[in-house]
PDB file with one MODEL, atoms N, CA, C and O in Angstrom:
MODEL        1
ATOM      1  N   UNK A   1      10.527  18.141   7.936  1.00  0.00           N
ATOM      2  CA  UNK A   1      10.662  16.858   7.280  1.00  0.00           C
ATOM      3  C   UNK A   1      11.425  16.989   5.956  1.00  0.00           C
ATOM      4  O   UNK A   1      12.235  16.128   5.613  1.00  0.00           O
ATOM      5  N   UNK A   2      11.162  18.063   5.221  1.00  0.00           N
ATOM      6  CA  UNK A   2      11.844  18.262   3.947  1.00  0.00           C
ATOM      7  C   UNK A   2      13.338  18.445   4.158  1.00  0.00           C
ATOM      8  O   UNK A   2      14.143  17.987   3.348  1.00  0.00           O
ATOM      9  N   UNK A   3      13.710  19.114   5.246  1.00  0.00           N
ATOM     10  CA  UNK A   3      15.138  19.323   5.524  1.00  0.00           C
ATOM     11  C   UNK A   3      15.832  17.995   5.817  1.00  0.00           C
ATOM     12  O   UNK A   3      16.969  17.781   5.394  1.00  0.00           O
ATOM     13  N   UNK A   4      15.167  17.122   6.523  1.00  0.00           N
ATOM     14  CA  UNK A   4      15.762  15.820   6.846  1.00  0.00           C
ATOM     15  C   UNK A   4      15.983  15.014   5.573  1.00  0.00           C
ATOM     16  O   UNK A   4      17.037  14.406   5.388  1.00  0.00           O
ATOM     17  N   UNK A   5      14.997  15.016   4.713  1.00  0.00           N
ATOM     18  CA  UNK A   5      15.117  14.295   3.442  1.00  0.00           C
ATOM     19  C   UNK A   5      16.222  14.911   2.590  1.00  0.00           C
ATOM     20  O   UNK A   5      17.005  14.189   1.973  1.00  0.00           O
ATOM     21  N   UNK A   6      16.290  16.228   2.554  1.00  0.00           N
ATOM     22  CA  UNK A   6      17.313  16.922   1.781  1.00  0.00           C
ATOM     23  C   UNK A   6      18.712  16.569   2.297  1.00  0.00           C
ATOM     24  O   UNK A   6      19.609  16.281   1.505  1.00  0.00           O
ATOM     25  N   UNK A   7      18.899  16.590   3.621  1.00  0.00           N
ATOM     26  CA  UNK A   7      20.201  16.246   4.184  1.00  0.00           C
ATOM     27  C   UNK A   7      20.539  14.775   3.954  1.00  0.00           C
ATOM     28  O   UNK A   7      21.703  14.436   3.740  1.00  0.00           O
ATOM     29  N   UNK A   8      19.546  13.910   3.995  1.00  0.00           N
ATOM     30  CA  UNK A   8      19.788  12.487   3.737  1.00  0.00           C
ATOM     31  C   UNK A   8      20.225  12.269   2.288  1.00  0.00           C
ATOM     32  O   UNK A   8      21.155  11.509   2.021  1.00  0.00           O
ATOM     33  N   UNK A   9      19.562  12.928   1.377  1.00  0.00           N
ATOM     34  CA  UNK A   9      19.917  12.818  -0.043  1.00  0.00           C
ATOM     35  C   UNK A   9      21.312  13.382  -0.281  1.00  0.00           C
ATOM     36  O   UNK A   9      22.099  12.794  -1.022  1.00  0.00           O
ATOM     37  N   UNK A  10      21.619  14.500   0.330  1.00  0.00           N
ATOM     38  CA  UNK A  10      22.953  15.097   0.178  1.00  0.00           C
ATOM     39  C   UNK A  10      24.022  14.170   0.759  1.00  0.00           C
ATOM     40  O   UNK A  10      25.094  14.019   0.174  1.00  0.00           O
ATOM     41  N   UNK A  11      23.738  13.553   1.900  1.00  0.00           N
ATOM     42  CA  UNK A  11      24.686  12.631   2.512  1.00  0.00           C
ATOM     43  C   UNK A  11      24.954  11.427   1.629  1.00  0.00           C
ATOM     44  O   UNK A  11      26.102  11.013   1.468  1.00  0.00           O
ATOM     45  N   UNK A  12      23.910  10.872   1.065  1.00  0.00           N
ATOM     46  CA  UNK A  12      24.067   9.729   0.159  1.00  0.00           C
ATOM     47  C   UNK A  12      24.853  10.136  -1.083  1.00  0.00           C
ATOM     48  O   UNK A  12      25.694   9.373  -1.558  1.00  0.00           O
ATOM     49  N   UNK A  13      24.592  11.315  -1.607  1.00  0.00           N
ATOM     50  CA  UNK A  13      25.284  11.808  -2.791  1.00  0.00           C
ATOM     51  C   UNK A  13      26.777  11.980  -2.510  1.00  0.00           C
ATOM     52  O   UNK A  13      27.609  11.565  -3.317  1.00  0.00           O
ATOM     53  N   UNK A  14      27.118  12.579  -1.389  1.00  0.00           N
ATOM     54  CA  UNK A  14      28.528  12.779  -1.033  1.00  0.00           C
ATOM     55  C   UNK A  14      29.208  11.432  -0.821  1.00  0.00           C
ATOM     56  O   UNK A  14      30.339  11.230  -1.264  1.00  0.00           O
ATOM     57  N   UNK A  15      28.530  10.516  -0.152  1.00  0.00           N
ATOM     58  CA  UNK A  15      29.095   9.190   0.079  1.00  0.00           C
ATOM     59  C   UNK A  15      29.334   8.456  -1.237  1.00  0.00           C
ATOM     60  O   UNK A  15      30.354   7.785  -1.398  1.00  0.00           O
ATOM     61  N   UNK A  16      28.415   8.576  -2.161  1.00  0.00           N
ATOM     62  CA  UNK A  16      28.542   7.900  -3.453  1.00  0.00           C
ATOM     63  C   UNK A  16      29.700   8.456  -4.278  1.00  0.00           C
ATOM     64  O   UNK A  16      30.343   7.721  -5.027  1.00  0.00           O
ATOM     65  N   UNK A  17      29.961   9.740  -4.142  1.00  0.00           N
ATOM     66  CA  UNK A  17      31.036  10.349  -4.926  1.00  0.00           C
ATOM     67  C   UNK A  17      32.415  10.132  -4.318  1.00  0.00           C
ATOM     68  O   UNK A  17      33.423  10.222  -5.019  1.00  0.00           O
ATOM     69  N   UNK A  18      32.467   9.851  -3.037  1.00  0.00           N
ATOM     70  CA  UNK A  18      33.768   9.662  -2.410  1.00  0.00           C
ATOM     71  C   UNK A  18      34.299   8.281  -2.748  1.00  0.00           C
ATOM     72  O   UNK A  18      33.550   7.305  -2.772  1.00  0.00           O
ATOM     73  N   UNK A  19      35.587   8.206  -3.005  1.00  0.00           N
ATOM     74  CA  UNK A  19      36.208   6.934  -3.353  1.00  0.00           C
ATOM     75  C   UNK A  19      37.010   6.438  -2.164  1.00  0.00           C
ATOM     76  O   UNK A  19      37.658   7.216  -1.464  1.00  0.00           O
ATOM     77  N   UNK A  20      36.957   5.164  -1.951  1.00  0.00           N
ATOM     78  CA  UNK A  20      37.708   4.556  -0.870  1.00  0.00           C
ATOM     79  C   UNK A  20      39.140   4.340  -1.353  1.00  0.00           C
ATOM     80  O   UNK A  20      39.382   3.575  -2.287  1.00  0.00           O
ATOM     81  N   UNK A  21      40.075   5.017  -0.712  1.00  0.00           N
ATOM     82  CA  UNK A  21      41.470   4.865  -1.089  1.00  0.00           C
ATOM     83  C   UNK A  21      42.166   4.024  -0.037  1.00  0.00           C
ATOM     84  O   UNK A  21      41.964   4.220   1.162  1.00  0.00           O
ATOM     85  N   UNK A  22      42.978   3.094  -0.486  1.00  0.00           N
ATOM     86  CA  UNK A  22      43.759   2.279   0.424  1.00  0.00           C
ATOM     87  C   UNK A  22      44.974   1.743  -0.304  1.00  0.00           C
ATOM     88  O   UNK A  22      45.227   2.112  -1.450  1.00  0.00           O
ATOM     89  N   UNK A  23      45.721   0.881   0.348  1.00  0.00           N
ATOM     90  CA  UNK A  23      46.921   0.309  -0.248  1.00  0.00           C
ATOM     91  C   UNK A  23      46.548  -0.960  -1.012  1.00  0.00           C
ATOM     92  O   UNK A  23      45.755  -1.771  -0.534  1.00  0.00           O
ATOM     93  N   UNK A  24      47.121  -1.123  -2.193  1.00  0.00           N
ATOM     94  CA  UNK A  24      46.856  -2.275  -3.053  1.00  0.00           C
ATOM     95  C   UNK A  24      48.174  -2.885  -3.492  1.00  0.00           C
ATOM     96  O   UNK A  24      49.141  -2.167  -3.744  1.00  0.00           O
ATOM     97  N   UNK A  25      48.216  -4.195  -3.583  1.00  0.00           N
ATOM     98  CA  UNK A  25      49.394  -4.912  -4.064  1.00  0.00           C
ATOM     99  C   UNK A  25      49.024  -5.664  -5.327  1.00  0.00           C
ATOM    100  O   UNK A  25      47.978  -6.309  -5.404  1.00  0.00           O
ATOM    101  N   UNK A  26      49.895  -5.569  -6.309  1.00  0.00           N
ATOM    102  CA  UNK A  26      49.708  -6.288  -7.563  1.00  0.00           C
ATOM    103  C   UNK A  26      50.660  -7.482  -7.540  1.00  0.00           C
ATOM    104  O   UNK A  26      51.863  -7.331  -7.751  1.00  0.00           O
ATOM    105  N   UNK A  27      50.116  -8.655  -7.283  1.00  0.00           N
ATOM    106  CA  UNK A  27      50.940  -9.857  -7.229  1.00  0.00           C
ATOM    107  C   UNK A  27      51.057 -10.461  -8.616  1.00  0.00           C
ATOM    108  O   UNK A  27      50.075 -10.906  -9.210  1.00  0.00           O
ATOM    109  N   UNK A  28      52.265 -10.465  -9.107  1.00  0.00           N
ATOM    110  CA  UNK A  28      52.531 -11.045 -10.422  1.00  0.00           C
ATOM    111  C   UNK A  28      53.382 -12.296 -10.248  1.00  0.00           C
ATOM    112  O   UNK A  28      54.350 -12.309  -9.487  1.00  0.00           O
ATOM    113  N   UNK A  29      53.010 -13.321 -10.952  1.00  0.00           N
ATOM    114  CA  UNK A  29      53.737 -14.589 -10.892  1.00  0.00           C
ATOM    115  C   UNK A  29      54.204 -14.970 -12.287  1.00  0.00           C
ATOM    116  O   UNK A  29      53.559 -14.680 -13.294  1.00  0.00           O
ATOM    117  N   UNK A  30      55.341 -15.623 -12.300  1.00  0.00           N
ATOM    118  CA  UNK A  30      55.890 -16.072 -13.572  1.00  0.00           C
ATOM    119  C   UNK A  30      56.401 -17.492 -13.420  1.00  0.00           C
ATOM    120  O   UNK A  30      56.853 -17.884 -12.344  1.00  0.00           O
ATOM    121  N   UNK A  31      56.330 -18.250 -14.480  1.00  0.00           N
ATOM    122  CA  UNK A  31      56.910 -19.590 -14.464  1.00  0.00           C
ATOM    123  C   UNK A  31      58.290 -19.580 -15.117  1.00  0.00           C
ATOM    124  O   UNK A  31      58.953 -20.613 -15.205  1.00  0.00           O
ATOM    125  N   UNK A  32      58.713 -18.403 -15.574  1.00  0.00           N
ATOM    126  CA  UNK A  32      60.030 -18.235 -16.182  1.00  0.00           C
ATOM    127  C   UNK A  32      61.068 -18.128 -15.070  1.00  0.00           C
ATOM    128  O   UNK A  32      61.041 -17.171 -14.297  1.00  0.00           O
ATOM    129  N   UNK A  33      61.967 -19.076 -14.976  1.00  0.00           N
ATOM    130  CA  UNK A  33      62.943 -19.096 -13.885  1.00  0.00           C
ATOM    131  C   UNK A  33      64.021 -18.021 -14.032  1.00  0.00           C
ATOM    132  O   UNK A  33      64.741 -17.752 -13.070  1.00  0.00           O
ATOM    133  N   UNK A  34      64.152 -17.408 -15.192  1.00  0.00           N
ATOM    134  CA  UNK A  34      65.178 -16.369 -15.377  1.00  0.00           C
ATOM    135  C   UNK A  34      64.702 -14.999 -14.890  1.00  0.00           C
ATOM    136  O   UNK A  34      65.505 -14.070 -14.811  1.00  0.00           O
ATOM    137  N   UNK A  35      63.413 -14.853 -14.561  1.00  0.00           N
ATOM    138  CA  UNK A  35      62.869 -13.586 -14.086  1.00  0.00           C
ATOM    139  C   UNK A  35      62.716 -13.640 -12.573  1.00  0.00           C
ATOM    140  O   UNK A  35      61.999 -14.499 -12.059  1.00  0.00           O
ATOM    141  N   UNK A  36      63.379 -12.734 -11.846  1.00  0.00           N
ATOM    142  CA  UNK A  36      63.217 -12.752 -10.394  1.00  0.00           C
ATOM    143  C   UNK A  36      61.799 -12.354  -9.999  1.00  0.00           C
ATOM    144  O   UNK A  36      61.261 -11.376 -10.517  1.00  0.00           O
ATOM    145  N   UNK A  37      61.193 -13.106  -9.084  1.00  0.00           N
ATOM    146  CA  UNK A  37      59.808 -12.835  -8.710  1.00  0.00           C
ATOM    147  C   UNK A  37      59.683 -11.715  -7.685  1.00  0.00           C
ATOM    148  O   UNK A  37      58.587 -11.184  -7.502  1.00  0.00           O
ATOM    149  N   UNK A  38      60.754 -11.341  -7.019  1.00  0.00           N
ATOM    150  CA  UNK A  38      60.685 -10.290  -6.001  1.00  0.00           C
ATOM    151  C   UNK A  38      60.321  -8.928  -6.554  1.00  0.00           C
ATOM    152  O   UNK A  38      59.733  -8.116  -5.839  1.00  0.00           O
ATOM    153  N   UNK A  39      60.651  -8.655  -7.802  1.00  0.00           N
ATOM    154  CA  UNK A  39      60.349  -7.336  -8.373  1.00  0.00           C
ATOM    155  C   UNK A  39      58.962  -7.291  -9.011  1.00  0.00           C
ATOM    156  O   UNK A  39      58.560  -6.258  -9.545  1.00  0.00           O
ATOM    157  N   UNK A  40      58.237  -8.392  -8.960  1.00  0.00           N
ATOM    158  CA  UNK A  40      56.970  -8.467  -9.660  1.00  0.00           C
ATOM    159  C   UNK A  40      55.753  -8.187  -8.781  1.00  0.00           C
ATOM    160  O   UNK A  40      54.632  -8.469  -9.203  1.00  0.00           O
ATOM    161  N   UNK A  41      55.930  -7.643  -7.574  1.00  0.00           N
ATOM    162  CA  UNK A  41      54.797  -7.410  -6.680  1.00  0.00           C
ATOM    163  C   UNK A  41      54.855  -6.019  -6.058  1.00  0.00           C
ATOM    164  O   UNK A  41      55.122  -5.893  -4.863  1.00  0.00           O
ATOM    165  N   UNK A  42      54.611  -4.975  -6.845  1.00  0.00           N
ATOM    166  CA  UNK A  42      54.642  -3.623  -6.272  1.00  0.00           C
ATOM    167  C   UNK A  42      53.392  -3.345  -5.434  1.00  0.00           C
ATOM    168  O   UNK A  42      52.354  -3.981  -5.613  1.00  0.00           O
ATOM    169  N   UNK A  43      53.515  -2.387  -4.523  1.00  0.00           N
ATOM    170  CA  UNK A  43      52.397  -1.934  -3.699  1.00  0.00           C
ATOM    171  C   UNK A  43      52.172  -0.459  -3.972  1.00  0.00           C
ATOM    172  O   UNK A  43      53.111   0.337  -3.955  1.00  0.00           O
ATOM    173  N   UNK A  44      50.925  -0.101  -4.222  1.00  0.00           N
ATOM    174  CA  UNK A  44      50.556   1.298  -4.416  1.00  0.00           C
ATOM    175  C   UNK A  44      49.807   1.748  -3.173  1.00  0.00           C
ATOM    176  O   UNK A  44      48.952   1.025  -2.662  1.00  0.00           O
ATOM    177  N   UNK A  45      50.123   2.932  -2.689  1.00  0.00           N
ATOM    178  CA  UNK A  45      49.528   3.425  -1.451  1.00  0.00           C
ATOM    179  C   UNK A  45      48.524   4.524  -1.722  1.00  0.00           C
ATOM    180  O   UNK A  45      48.741   5.401  -2.558  1.00  0.00           O
ATOM    181  N   UNK A  46      47.418   4.457  -0.997  1.00  0.00           N
ATOM    182  CA  UNK A  46      46.396   5.497  -0.973  1.00  0.00           C
ATOM    183  C   UNK A  46      45.846   5.820  -2.362  1.00  0.00           C
ATOM    184  O   UNK A  46      45.790   6.983  -2.762  1.00  0.00           O
ATOM    185  N   UNK A  47      45.437   4.771  -3.098  1.00  0.00           N
ATOM    186  CA  UNK A  47      44.791   4.978  -4.391  1.00  0.00           C
ATOM    187  C   UNK A  47      43.502   4.148  -4.441  1.00  0.00           C
ATOM    188  O   UNK A  47      43.301   3.240  -3.635  1.00  0.00           O
ATOM    189  N   UNK A  48      42.659   4.472  -5.378  1.00  0.00           N
ATOM    190  CA  UNK A  48      41.389   3.764  -5.512  1.00  0.00           C
ATOM    191  C   UNK A  48      41.625   2.395  -6.148  1.00  0.00           C
ATOM    192  O   UNK A  48      42.660   2.146  -6.766  1.00  0.00           O
ATOM    193  N   UNK A  49      40.656   1.534  -5.982  1.00  0.00           N
ATOM    194  CA  UNK A  49      40.755   0.194  -6.553  1.00  0.00           C
ATOM    195  C   UNK A  49      40.799   0.252  -8.074  1.00  0.00           C
ATOM    196  O   UNK A  49      41.529  -0.512  -8.704  1.00  0.00           O
ATOM    197  N   UNK A  50      40.027   1.150  -8.663  1.00  0.00           N
ATOM    198  CA  UNK A  50      40.007   1.274 -10.129  1.00  0.00           C
ATOM    199  C   UNK A  50      41.377   1.682 -10.658  1.00  0.00           C
ATOM    200  O   UNK A  50      41.844   1.135 -11.657  1.00  0.00           O
ATOM    201  N   UNK A  51      42.024   2.642  -9.995  1.00  0.00           N
ATOM    202  CA  UNK A  51      43.359   3.072 -10.422  1.00  0.00           C
ATOM    203  C   UNK A  51      44.385   1.956 -10.230  1.00  0.00           C
ATOM    204  O   UNK A  51      45.261   1.758 -11.072  1.00  0.00           O
ATOM    205  N   UNK A  52      44.270   1.232  -9.120  1.00  0.00           N
ATOM    206  CA  UNK A  52      45.191   0.127  -8.862  1.00  0.00           C
ATOM    207  C   UNK A  52      45.005  -0.977  -9.894  1.00  0.00           C
ATOM    208  O   UNK A  52      45.981  -1.576 -10.345  1.00  0.00           O
ATOM    209  N   UNK A  53      43.766  -1.248 -10.269  1.00  0.00           N
ATOM    210  CA  UNK A  53      43.474  -2.280 -11.278  1.00  0.00           C
ATOM    211  C   UNK A  53      44.082  -1.893 -12.625  1.00  0.00           C
ATOM    212  O   UNK A  53      44.672  -2.729 -13.310  1.00  0.00           O
ATOM    213  N   UNK A  54      43.934  -0.619 -13.000  1.00  0.00           N
ATOM    214  CA  UNK A  54      44.536  -0.153 -14.265  1.00  0.00           C
ATOM    215  C   UNK A  54      46.048  -0.325 -14.240  1.00  0.00           C
ATOM    216  O   UNK A  54      46.643  -0.794 -15.210  1.00  0.00           O
ATOM    217  N   UNK A  55      46.665   0.056 -13.126  1.00  0.00           N
ATOM    218  CA  UNK A  55      48.122  -0.036 -13.003  1.00  0.00           C
ATOM    219  C   UNK A  55      48.581  -1.485 -13.030  1.00  0.00           C
ATOM    220  O   UNK A  55      49.593  -1.809 -13.651  1.00  0.00           O
ATOM    221  N   UNK A  56      47.840  -2.351 -12.358  1.00  0.00           N
ATOM    222  CA  UNK A  56      48.197  -3.773 -12.330  1.00  0.00           C
ATOM    223  C   UNK A  56      48.059  -4.399 -13.723  1.00  0.00           C
ATOM    224  O   UNK A  56      48.911  -5.178 -14.150  1.00  0.00           O
ATOM    225  N   UNK A  57      46.991  -4.051 -14.413  1.00  0.00           N
ATOM    226  CA  UNK A  57      46.806  -4.564 -15.777  1.00  0.00           C
ATOM    227  C   UNK A  57      47.918  -4.076 -16.706  1.00  0.00           C
ATOM    228  O   UNK A  57      48.413  -4.830 -17.543  1.00  0.00           O
ATOM    229  N   UNK A  58      48.302  -2.816 -16.550  1.00  0.00           N
ATOM    230  CA  UNK A  58      49.381  -2.267 -17.376  1.00  0.00           C
ATOM    231  C   UNK A  58      50.706  -2.944 -17.046  1.00  0.00           C
ATOM    232  O   UNK A  58      51.509  -3.220 -17.938  1.00  0.00           O
ATOM    233  N   UNK A  59      50.929  -3.208 -15.769  1.00  0.00           N
ATOM    234  CA  UNK A  59      52.148  -3.889 -15.361  1.00  0.00           C
ATOM    235  C   UNK A  59      52.215  -5.295 -15.960  1.00  0.00           C
ATOM    236  O   UNK A  59      53.270  -5.727 -16.424  1.00  0.00           O
ATOM    237  N   UNK A  60      51.097  -5.995 -15.946  1.00  0.00           N
ATOM    238  CA  UNK A  60      51.049  -7.331 -16.540  1.00  0.00           C
ATOM    239  C   UNK A  60      51.351  -7.264 -18.038  1.00  0.00           C
ATOM    240  O   UNK A  60      52.085  -8.099 -18.566  1.00  0.00           O
ATOM    241  N   UNK A  61      50.784  -6.270 -18.714  1.00  0.00           N
ATOM    242  CA  UNK A  61      51.045  -6.093 -20.148  1.00  0.00           C
ATOM    243  C   UNK A  61      52.528  -5.839 -20.394  1.00  0.00           C
ATOM    244  O   UNK A  61      53.116  -6.406 -21.315  1.00  0.00           O
ATOM    245  N   UNK A  62      53.129  -4.988 -19.572  1.00  0.00           N
ATOM    246  CA  UNK A  62      54.555  -4.674 -19.727  1.00  0.00           C
ATOM    247  C   UNK A  62      55.423  -5.902 -19.472  1.00  0.00           C
ATOM    248  O   UNK A  62      56.375  -6.153 -20.211  1.00  0.00           O
ATOM    249  N   UNK A  63      55.102  -6.662 -18.438  1.00  0.00           N
ATOM    250  CA  UNK A  63      55.889  -7.855 -18.131  1.00  0.00           C
ATOM    251  C   UNK A  63      55.724  -8.925 -19.202  1.00  0.00           C
ATOM    252  O   UNK A  63      56.649  -9.702 -19.439  1.00  0.00           O
ATOM    253  N   UNK A  64      54.572  -8.981 -19.849  1.00  0.00           N
ATOM    254  CA  UNK A  64      54.365  -9.990 -20.897  1.00  0.00           C
ATOM    255  C   UNK A  64      55.236  -9.722 -22.122  1.00  0.00           C
ATOM    256  O   UNK A  64      55.481 -10.628 -22.920  1.00  0.00           O
ATOM    257  N   UNK A  65      55.702  -8.493 -22.273  1.00  0.00           N
ATOM    258  CA  UNK A  65      56.652  -8.194 -23.350  1.00  0.00           C
ATOM    259  C   UNK A  65      57.967  -8.911 -23.082  1.00  0.00           C
ATOM    260  O   UNK A  65      58.625  -9.392 -24.004  1.00  0.00           O
ATOM    261  N   UNK A  66      58.345  -8.976 -21.801  1.00  0.00           N
ATOM    262  CA  UNK A  66      59.596  -9.622 -21.405  1.00  0.00           C
ATOM    263  C   UNK A  66      59.430 -11.137 -21.311  1.00  0.00           C
ATOM    264  O   UNK A  66      60.256 -11.899 -21.814  1.00  0.00           O
ATOM    265  N   UNK A  67      58.350 -11.557 -20.660  1.00  0.00           N
ATOM    266  CA  UNK A  67      58.126 -12.966 -20.432  1.00  0.00           C
ATOM    267  C   UNK A  67      56.645 -13.278 -20.618  1.00  0.00           C
ATOM    268  O   UNK A  67      55.799 -12.701 -19.935  1.00  0.00           O
ATOM    269  N   UNK A  68      56.330 -14.170 -21.521  1.00  0.00           N
ATOM    270  CA  UNK A  68      54.925 -14.487 -21.826  1.00  0.00           C
ATOM    271  C   UNK A  68      54.220 -15.223 -20.680  1.00  0.00           C
ATOM    272  O   UNK A  68      52.995 -15.339 -20.678  1.00  0.00           O
ATOM    273  N   UNK A  69      54.990 -15.717 -19.715  1.00  0.00           N
ATOM    274  CA  UNK A  69      54.410 -16.542 -18.662  1.00  0.00           C
ATOM    275  C   UNK A  69      54.160 -15.748 -17.381  1.00  0.00           C
ATOM    276  O   UNK A  69      54.500 -16.214 -16.293  1.00  0.00           O
ATOM    277  N   UNK A  70      53.568 -14.548 -17.497  1.00  0.00           N
ATOM    278  CA  UNK A  70      53.299 -13.702 -16.343  1.00  0.00           C
ATOM    279  C   UNK A  70      51.795 -13.528 -16.190  1.00  0.00           C
ATOM    280  O   UNK A  70      51.076 -13.317 -17.166  1.00  0.00           O
ATOM    281  N   UNK A  71      51.333 -13.620 -14.950  1.00  0.00           N
ATOM    282  CA  UNK A  71      49.934 -13.294 -14.639  1.00  0.00           C
ATOM    283  C   UNK A  71      49.921 -12.465 -13.370  1.00  0.00           C
ATOM    284  O   UNK A  71      50.595 -12.799 -12.396  1.00  0.00           O
ATOM    285  N   UNK A  72      49.151 -11.379 -13.379  1.00  0.00           N
ATOM    286  CA  UNK A  72      49.097 -10.465 -12.241  1.00  0.00           C
ATOM    287  C   UNK A  72      47.685 -10.425 -11.674  1.00  0.00           C
ATOM    288  O   UNK A  72      46.700 -10.521 -12.406  1.00  0.00           O
ATOM    289  N   UNK A  73      47.609 -10.279 -10.342  1.00  0.00           N
ATOM    290  CA  UNK A  73      46.330 -10.227  -9.645  1.00  0.00           C
ATOM    291  C   UNK A  73      46.395  -9.135  -8.588  1.00  0.00           C
ATOM    292  O   UNK A  73      47.374  -9.036  -7.848  1.00  0.00           O
ATOM    293  N   UNK A  74      45.358  -8.321  -8.521  1.00  0.00           N
ATOM    294  CA  UNK A  74      45.280  -7.243  -7.551  1.00  0.00           C
ATOM    295  C   UNK A  74      44.804  -7.782  -6.216  1.00  0.00           C
ATOM    296  O   UNK A  74      43.794  -8.482  -6.139  1.00  0.00           O
ATOM    297  N   UNK A  75      45.539  -7.451  -5.169  1.00  0.00           N
ATOM    298  CA  UNK A  75      45.159  -7.884  -3.818  1.00  0.00           C
ATOM    299  C   UNK A  75      45.192  -6.727  -2.863  1.00  0.00           C
ATOM    300  O   UNK A  75      44.903  -6.895  -1.679  1.00  0.00           O
TER     301      UNK A  75
ENDMDL
END
């Protein structure tokens, strides 16, 4: 019985530490007609949601230097 509990605890621990990696798209929109919208939606492959969120937030910050009318959302 102790071995079963030990393996269950180890399984939960390994599962908790593993991160789900997948593809994420950062959709950025602008109301500025001089900025092309096609370059504002990059896709990151095989990264965690936390890393994608950081990158998307940084991208929004960078785009706001160019155009104040930008908002980005992680999808």
